[in-house]
C-alpha positions as CSV (number, residue, x, y, z in Angstrom):
1,M,21.8,-114.0,65.4
2,S,22.2,-110.3,64.9
3,Q,21.9,-108.8,61.5
4,L,24.7,-106.5,60.5
5,P,24.1,-103.6,57.9
6,C,25.3,-104.5,54.5
7,T,25.4,-103.0,51.0
8,S,26.2,-104.1,47.5
9,V,29.1,-102.7,45.4
10,Y,29.0,-102.8,41.6
11,V,32.0,-102.2,39.4
12,V,30.8,-100.8,36.1
13,K,32.1,-99.3,32.9
14,P,31.7,-95.5,32.6
15,S,29.4,-94.7,29.7
16,Y,28.6,-90.9,29.6
17,M,28.8,-87.7,31.6
18,T,26.3,-85.0,32.6
19,V,26.8,-81.6,34.2
20,S,24.6,-79.4,36.4
21,V,24.9,-76.0,38.1
22,E,24.0,-75.8,41.8
23,E,20.6,-74.0,42.5
24,E,20.0,-73.3,38.8
25,E,17.8,-76.4,38.2
26,D,19.3,-77.1,34.7
27,R,18.6,-73.5,33.6
28,W,21.6,-72.8,31.4
29,V,21.2,-69.1,31.6
30,L,23.8,-67.5,33.9
31,E,24.8,-63.9,34.9
32,T,28.2,-62.2,34.5
33,G,30.4,-61.7,37.5
34,R,28.9,-64.6,39.5
35,Q,30.4,-67.8,40.8
36,Y,28.8,-71.1,40.2
37,Y,29.4,-74.6,41.5
38,L,29.5,-77.1,38.6
39,T,28.8,-80.7,39.4
40,V,30.0,-83.4,36.9
41,R,28.5,-86.8,37.1
42,I,29.5,-90.1,35.4
43,H,26.9,-92.6,34.5
44,D,27.0,-96.3,33.4
45,S,25.1,-97.5,30.3
46,K,21.9,-97.9,32.4
47,G,22.0,-94.3,33.7
48,H,23.2,-95.1,37.2
49,V,25.4,-92.4,38.7
50,V,28.9,-93.7,39.4
51,H,30.7,-92.9,42.7
52,L,33.9,-91.0,41.9
53,S,37.0,-91.6,44.0
54,Q,39.8,-89.1,44.3
55,N,42.0,-90.9,41.8
56,V,39.6,-90.0,38.9
57,V,40.9,-87.2,36.7
58,I,38.1,-84.9,35.4
59,V,39.1,-81.7,33.6
60,V,36.8,-78.7,33.1
61,E,38.1,-76.8,30.2
62,E,38.1,-73.0,30.2
63,T,36.1,-71.5,27.4
64,E,35.2,-67.9,26.4
65,G,33.3,-66.2,29.1
66,L,34.0,-68.8,31.8
67,V,37.0,-69.5,34.0
68,T,37.6,-72.3,36.5
69,L,38.5,-70.9,39.9
70,E,38.9,-74.1,41.9
71,S,38.6,-77.8,41.5
72,S,38.1,-79.6,44.9
73,S,39.4,-82.9,46.0
74,D,36.1,-84.3,44.9
75,P,36.5,-84.6,41.1
76,S,32.8,-84.0,40.5
77,C,32.8,-80.4,42.0
78,H,34.3,-77.4,40.3
79,L,33.9,-73.7,41.0
80,L,33.4,-71.5,37.9
81,Q,33.1,-67.8,37.4
82,T,31.4,-66.0,34.5
83,I,33.4,-63.1,33.1
84,M,31.6,-61.8,30.0
85,K,28.2,-62.1,28.4
86,G,27.5,-64.2,25.3
87,K,27.0,-67.8,24.3
88,T,29.6,-70.3,25.3
89,L,30.2,-74.0,26.2
90,I,30.9,-75.8,29.4
91,Q,33.2,-78.7,28.6
92,A,34.3,-81.5,30.9
93,S,36.3,-84.6,30.1
94,L,37.3,-87.8,31.9
95,Y,40.8,-88.5,30.7
96,S,42.4,-91.0,33.1
97,I,42.4,-92.8,36.4
98,F,45.4,-93.2,38.7
99,S,46.1,-96.5,40.4
100,K,47.0,-96.8,44.0
101,G,50.7,-97.0,43.0
102,G,50.5,-93.8,41.0
103,E,50.2,-95.3,37.6
104,E,48.0,-93.4,35.2
105,W,45.4,-95.5,33.3
106,P,44.1,-93.5,30.3
107,V,40.4,-93.7,29.4
108,I,40.3,-94.5,25.7
109,P,38.5,-92.8,24.2
110,P,38.0,-90.0,26.8
111,I,34.4,-89.4,27.9
112,R,33.3,-85.9,27.3
113,V,30.3,-83.7,27.8
114,R,29.5,-80.3,26.3
115,Q,26.7,-78.0,27.5
116,E,25.7,-74.7,25.8
117,V,25.4,-71.8,28.1
118,K,24.0,-68.3,27.7
119,I,25.5,-65.5,29.9
120,Y,23.8,-62.2,30.4
121,N,24.6,-59.1,32.4
122,P,22.6,-58.7,35.7
123,L,19.3,-57.0,35.5
124,T,19.2,-53.3,36.5
125,L,16.4,-50.8,36.6
126,Q,16.4,-47.2,35.4
127,P,15.2,-45.5,37.5
128,S,15.2,-47.9,40.5
129,V,12.9,-45.8,42.6
130,I,9.8,-43.8,41.4
131,V,7.9,-41.2,43.4
132,F,4.4,-40.2,42.5
133,P,2.3,-37.4,44.1
134,W,-1.0,-38.6,45.8
135,Q,-4.3,-36.8,45.4
136,P,-7.8,-37.8,46.3
137,H,-8.9,-38.3,42.7
138,N,-5.8,-39.8,41.2
139,K,-5.2,-39.1,37.6
140,L,-3.0,-42.2,37.2
141,Y,0.4,-40.7,37.0
142,Q,2.7,-43.0,35.2
143,H,6.3,-43.5,34.3
144,N,8.2,-46.1,32.2
145,I,11.0,-48.1,33.8
146,Q,13.8,-49.2,31.5
147,V,15.4,-52.6,32.2
148,E,19.0,-53.2,31.3
149,G,20.8,-56.5,31.2
150,G,19.2,-60.0,31.2
151,S,17.8,-61.8,28.2
152,G,15.5,-59.0,27.2
153,S,12.4,-60.9,28.2
154,V,11.2,-60.1,31.7
155,K,8.2,-60.5,34.0
156,W,6.8,-57.7,36.2
157,E,5.2,-57.8,39.6
158,V,4.3,-55.3,42.2
159,S,3.8,-56.1,45.9
160,D,0.8,-53.9,46.5
161,S,-1.6,-53.2,43.6
162,E,-3.5,-50.5,45.6
163,I,-0.3,-48.3,45.7
164,A,0.8,-49.0,42.1
165,T,0.4,-51.3,39.2
166,V,2.8,-52.2,36.4
167,T,2.1,-53.2,32.8
168,V,3.9,-55.9,30.8
169,K,5.9,-53.1,29.1
170,G,7.2,-51.7,32.4
171,V,4.9,-48.7,32.7
172,V,4.3,-48.0,36.4
173,L,0.9,-46.4,37.3
174,A,0.2,-44.7,40.6
175,G,-2.6,-46.3,42.6
176,K,-5.3,-44.8,44.9
177,R,-3.5,-45.3,48.2
178,R,-0.4,-43.7,49.7
179,G,2.5,-45.8,50.7
180,Q,5.4,-47.7,49.1
181,A,5.6,-51.0,47.2
182,E,8.2,-53.1,45.7
183,I,8.5,-53.7,41.9
184,L,9.9,-57.2,41.2
185,V,11.4,-57.9,37.8
186,S,12.6,-61.4,36.9
187,D,14.1,-62.8,33.7
188,S,11.8,-65.0,31.8
189,K,14.7,-67.2,30.8
190,N,15.8,-67.8,34.4
191,I,13.4,-66.6,37.1
192,L,16.2,-66.8,39.7
193,H,17.7,-63.7,38.1
194,K,15.8,-60.8,39.7
195,V,16.0,-57.1,40.5
196,V,13.8,-55.1,42.9
197,G,12.7,-51.5,42.5
198,K,10.6,-49.2,44.6
199,V,7.5,-47.1,44.0
200,M,6.2,-44.5,46.5
201,V,3.0,-42.5,46.5
202,V,3.4,-39.6,48.9
203,R,1.6,-36.5,49.9
204,P,2.8,-33.3,48.3
205,G,3.9,-30.8,50.9
206,R,5.0,-27.6,49.3
207,L,6.5,-26.1,46.1
208,Q,9.5,-23.8,46.1
209,L,10.9,-21.7,43.3
210,I,14.6,-22.2,42.8
211,P,16.4,-18.9,42.2
212,Q,18.7,-18.9,39.1
213,R,20.2,-16.4,36.7
214,G,19.9,-16.5,32.9
215,D,19.7,-14.5,29.8
216,C,16.8,-14.6,27.3
217,H,15.2,-12.5,24.5
218,V,11.9,-10.7,24.8
219,G,9.2,-13.2,23.8
220,D,11.3,-16.3,24.5
221,R,9.9,-19.1,26.5
222,I,11.8,-19.8,29.7
223,D,11.9,-22.8,32.0
224,I,11.5,-22.2,35.7
225,P,13.0,-24.8,38.1
226,L,10.8,-25.7,41.0
227,A,11.5,-27.9,44.1
228,L,8.7,-30.1,45.3
229,W,8.6,-31.4,48.8
230,G,6.8,-34.6,49.5
231,I,5.9,-36.0,52.9
232,Q,5.8,-39.7,53.7
233,D,3.1,-41.0,56.0
234,P,4.3,-42.6,59.2
235,P,3.4,-46.3,59.5
236,N,-0.3,-47.1,60.0
237,I,-1.4,-43.5,59.4
238,C,-4.2,-43.0,56.9
239,S,-4.7,-39.3,57.0
240,Q,-5.2,-37.5,53.7
241,T,-4.4,-34.1,52.4
242,H,-6.0,-32.3,49.4
243,Y,-3.1,-30.7,47.6
244,V,-3.6,-31.1,43.9
245,F,-1.0,-30.4,41.2
246,D,-0.6,-31.5,37.7
247,A,2.4,-33.6,36.8
248,H,3.1,-36.7,34.7
249,S,5.8,-38.9,36.2
250,Y,8.3,-38.8,38.9
251,T,11.6,-40.6,39.2
252,H,14.2,-41.0,42.0
253,R,17.9,-40.0,41.9
254,T,20.5,-38.8,44.3
255,P,22.0,-36.5,45.2
256,V,19.8,-33.4,44.6
257,Q,20.8,-31.5,41.5
258,I,19.3,-28.4,39.8
259,L,18.4,-29.2,36.3
260,R,16.4,-27.3,33.8
261,Q,12.8,-28.1,33.1
262,T,12.1,-29.8,29.8
263,S,9.0,-30.1,27.6
264,S,9.0,-33.9,28.3
265,P,6.9,-35.3,31.2
266,I,8.0,-33.9,34.5
267,H,10.7,-35.9,36.3
268,T,12.0,-35.4,39.8
269,I,15.2,-35.8,41.7
270,L,14.7,-36.9,45.2
271,S,16.8,-37.2,48.3
272,V,15.9,-38.2,51.9
273,E,15.8,-35.3,54.3
274,S,13.6,-36.7,57.1
275,P,10.7,-36.1,57.4
276,Y,10.7,-34.6,53.9
277,W,11.8,-35.9,50.6
278,R,12.9,-33.1,48.3
279,T,12.4,-33.5,44.6
280,Q,13.6,-31.4,41.7
281,I,11.2,-30.9,38.8
282,L,13.1,-31.1,35.5
């Protein structure tokens, strides 16, 4: 006698609801401008997940900071979009069930779930790229990266500690080796929220005085703009040069602009002009 596959079906009374966001692993910290799939589950009194048929009516209410873009034929799946930062609620309710004949059977009292959510702007870095000059006896050039967005609590990592290191406060320090490395910043409240920057340690090539006109009084101090040309090493090339110059920190921006030098630590403006990178000392 052959054995046919079989299963057991239980008809239970719905007891409570839970919600979850796909890929967020119950981290209720989201980003503005993103879309998220919300899954709504109904459980019985023993915690078993109840299978939802298409005649079940689940409503996800729109709240401040969240809008519902789409509710699929599967009543448990809803597409949401975050539109503004702040603290808000995700609210879902089971109101009724429709019979095969189209008759609506209300669930009394309705079963509801409310989940508090915090929404932050995406992480950004200022500057997103930092360029340091290399020299044989590195004086540990450094520059502070400002993080915007997120919860305000972040973790810092760098892909190659020989090229650069970074402190818990976002101060990037030039390393002993030339090359480039990635700076990874993740939000402590939700490690899936990340932003990547870049740090480069390059050989200084040459300095160039930028002509400009200006008026000054005898005895006044004037600022002279200079252009610094840096050369990136080709892959797998370990040659070294011995140009030494004194600077504090270098940052990356585009396009090239001529800005006056300031008394603060030296910054640079850099654009790619293969094989050189031109930087403007502020």
